[in-house]
N, C-alpha and C positions, 0 to 999 in steps of 0.2 A: 479137548471135548469139540463133538460137530457144533460150529457157529451157524450157518448158512441151511434151511430146510432142503431147498433146492436142487444145490449141488453136493455130487456124489461127496466122501470121501474112501471111497473104494480105489485101494491100490492098482487094482487091475483095469477097472474104468478111466479112470484120471490117467494111467498108458496109456492107454487107449484112446482117448480124447488129443493127447498130446503128440503119437505120432500118427494121427490119421487127422489129424487135422484139417484147413481148408488153408488153401495157400496164402491168404487176406489176415488168417490165423498165424499162420508160421511165419511169416515176414516180422512179425511183431516176436514172437518165439526166438527167434535166429537174430538176438541180438549182441554186441560186443562191447565190454569195455572203454572207454572213454582214457584219453590221458589224460596226463595231474592239471597242464595248462588249460585242457577242451573243457576240461570237467567243469572250472571256474569257467571258461566264456560263456559255456552254454547251460548251466546248472543244471547238469544232467550229469549221472552217475554212468550208461548204457544207451545207445542207441541202436537202432534195424540198422546193420551191414548193407551195404550194396554195393552195385561195383563203381570202380573208377576211387573207393578208399584207397588212401594208403596203412595198410597198417603193418604192424609186428609182433609176430609168433610168440608169446609169453609161458607156453607151459607146451610139455610135451619133447620129441626126437627133433625137433624143427624148431628149439627157442632160441631166439636172439635175430630169425630171419626178419628182410622186412620185404617190403613189395606191396602192388598197388591189385587189387582184386580185381579177376576180370572174370570169373562167373559167381553167381548165390546160386546153388541147386538145392530149390526149396524142398524137393521131394525127397532129394537124401541126406537133409541136415547139414551140409557141406558149400566150403569154399572152396576155391581155388586159388591161387595167389601168382603172378604175374611168373615170377623169376624161383620158384618151386617146383624142379620137376626131378623123375629121375628116368633110368632106361631101363627101355625091358631086354627081354634076353636076346632079339633079334637087332636091336641098337634104337628101336624108336622108341622117342621122349613121352612120359604123358605123364600128367601133372598132380599132384600127390591132394585129395580132399584134408580139409582141415574142420573140425566143428568151431564156428564163429567165436563159444564161450572162450576158448583157448585163444584168442587175439585179443589184439588192443587198440584200437582206430588212433592213429595219429595225425591224418589230416583228411577230415572232410570232403568230400563232393559237393557243392553248395550251390544250388541252384534255386530256382523259384516253388517247386514242392517241399524245402529243405532251408527254410531260411532261421 
């Protein structure tokens, strides 16, 4: 049952709002789960992912790989990790895009913005 009169419950409209969201909202959407010790330390289940966080891949073909986040690409809803690369047919390496929901943050980059 619909609970809020001013918010649409239409699947089409909700999907459009999600994928066409502006950057300051995608920041929140692109969150990753925290590891068990970070959950207890920060009293949070997940946090928005950002560059220089250390992560572990929890799901998918690259499960178990660890590395540092090099790029958070909000437009494509993906994250690039330092050591996760493949080679193209000509031998040039390229980074593999991963969705932040399949990652677990193991070490946070703490600075004045994130205390």
